[in-house]
N, C-alpha and C positions, 0 to 999 in steps of 0.2 A: 354482836360479838366483836370484841377488840382483838386484833392480832398485832404481833410485833412488826416493826418496820426495820428492814435491813437493806437500805438503799442509799448509797453514798451521794446520789443526786439530790437528796432532800437535805441540802446543806443548812437550810434555815432551822431544821430540827436537830441535825447531827452536830452542828457547830454554830449555834445562834449568835456567837460573838465574832464570827469571822467577817472580813470586809465584804465578802460576797453576800452574806446574810443581811448586812447593813444596806446594801444596794437594793435588795428585794424590799426592805422596809421603806427605802426612799421611793421606790416605785409605788408602793401602797399609799404613801403620803401624797405623791403627785397625782394619783388617781383621785384621791379624796378632794384635793384642791382644784381639780379640773372642772368640778361642778359643785360650787358652793350652794347655789340656789335650789338644786334638785338632788336628792339622795340617789346614789347609784346602787341599786340592789341586785341587778343582773348584769354581769360583765362577761363578755366572750373574749377568749384569747385564741388567736389563729395565726397563720403564716401564709405566705404566698405559695410555698411549696414544702415538701417534706424535709425533715432533717435540720430544721432551723432552731430547734430548742423550745418550741411553744409549750410542750407538755411539762418539761422541767420547770419552765418559767411559771406556769399556772399552778403547779404543785407547790412550789416554794412560796408563791404569792398567797395561796390559800393558807399555808401554815402561818405566815406573818399576820394575816387577819385573825386567825384563831388565837395566836399569842397575844393579840391586842385585846382579847376578851370578846370578840364577835362570834356569834353562832353561825358557822360557815357550812355551806353545802357545795361540794365539788361534783360536777356532773360530767361524765365522759360521754360526749355527744359524737365522738368519732366511732360510729357503729360499724365502720369498715375495717379499721385497724386499731382496735382499742388497746390501751396500755396502762391506764390508771390503776386498774385492779392489780396488776403485777407490781407497780411501783409501791402501792400501799398494802401489798400482801393480802388481798381480799379475793373471795370467790367471784366468779362471773357467770354463774349458772342462771341467775336472774338479774335484771337490770332495766335500763331504759327501754330496750326493745320489748321486753316482756310486759312492762308497765303499759306502754303505748298500744300494745296489741291485746290488752285486757287479760293477760295470763297471770299477772302478779299485781298486787296492790303496791303503791309507791312506798308505803311504810315498810312492807316486807322486803323491798328491794334495796333500801338504803342501809348502809353499814356504818357503824362507828369505826373510827381509826384510832391508832394509839396517840394521835394528837388530840388533846382535850379540846372539845367544841368544834372539831372538824369531822364532818360526815361525808361519805362518798356514795354517790349513785353511779355504779358502774354501767358500762354500755349494755351488758347482757349479750346473749348469743347474736352473732351477725345475722341481721334480717336480709330479706331479698330486696327491700325497698326503703333504705334509710332516709332518703330525701323526702319520700312521701310521709313517713312517720314524723319527721321533724315539722313538716308543713301540714300538720293535722290538728283537728279540734282537740283531740286528746292531749296533745303536747301543750297547747295553750291552757287548757283546763288544769293540767298538772302543775304548770308554772304558777298559775293564779293561786293554787292551793299552797305551794311551797313558799311563795313569797311571804306569806303570813307566818311561816314557821321558822324562817331563818333570817338573820340580819343581812347576809349577802350570799348570793349564788354565783359561782364561777363556772363557766362552761368551756370545756376543751373541745374544739371542733377540728375537722379535717382541714388541710390546706385549701385555700380559696381557689386556686387554679386547678386543683385536681378534680373536684366534684362540686355540685351546687349546694351541698349541705350547709356550708358555712354562710353563704349568702342568704339562704333561707333563715338560718338561725339568727343572723344579725338583726332581722326584723323583730325578733322576740326579746332583744336585749336593750338595756339602758345605754350601753356603750361597748365599743370594740377596741381591743388592743391587738396590734399587729407585731409579731416577733420577726425580726429580720437578722439573718446571720451575716455578719460583716464579711465582705469579700466573697460571698458565695452567690448572692442573689443579684441578678442583673436588674438595672433600673427599670427596664422596659417591663419586666415581670412584676415588679413591685407596683409600678404605675397601673398595670392592667388589673392587678388584684384590687387596688384601691378604687379603680373605676367601677368594678363590679359591685363593690360595697356601696359606693356613692349612688349607683343606679337605683338601689332600693332604699336610699336615704338612711343608711346605717350611720350611727353616730360614732365617728372615729375619735377616740380619746387620745391616742398617741401611738408611737412606735417604740418598741424596745429593741435597741441595737445590741445584738448578742454576739459573743465571741470576738470582741475587740482585741486587737493585738496588744498583749500585755506590756510590750515595750513602749507603746504609745499611750496606754492608759494604766499606769502602774497601780493606781489605787482603786480603779473601778473596772470590773469585768463586764458590766452591763450599764448602759445609760438609757435615760428616758427622754424622748424628744416629743414635743407637741407636734401635731400634724394638722395643718389648716389648709383650707382651700381645696 
């Protein structure tokens, strides 16, 4: 069932011709060219800590992929503090948690959104063991199934330094994007988050520097930087 979207944060849908929407499309392009030899079908977006804009970033990125004509699935893997169902005005009675615990089929848990070709798998009710569910055979089997049904799967995960969920999830993805709020995150925290991802050999695609001072960046509110080493 499609429901209306009434969220000003979805700028790529509300105002696709805006400069900010163009930056999200630039991010999409940079992700594509970060791996020419291997198609990136599962991409995780995270941050080092809460409040850096990762959910807004992944939501708008998903919209730009759908606008490109790709069949997109957005998964809310933040089963501790879910928010994507509210952003896209969808119910959350069933979702990832109920799929992984065998209460719901994945087909019944996925919702179409008002964005053509963009579907959402919400988090579902908050479980007692989110990290165990992510690190389960059921999770891997579900992704193996969905990869054949969608052109690209985008996963919104909790902050890396808050819980282990994101580090576990990174082992299931083709690539990881880290959202960093300019002027908010200390370098030591960002370094620690990257070290945790490196420890499990996560493939870092880059860093989105969010909330740049508009006086310094009059044309771009978000930039994309490659992250190496």
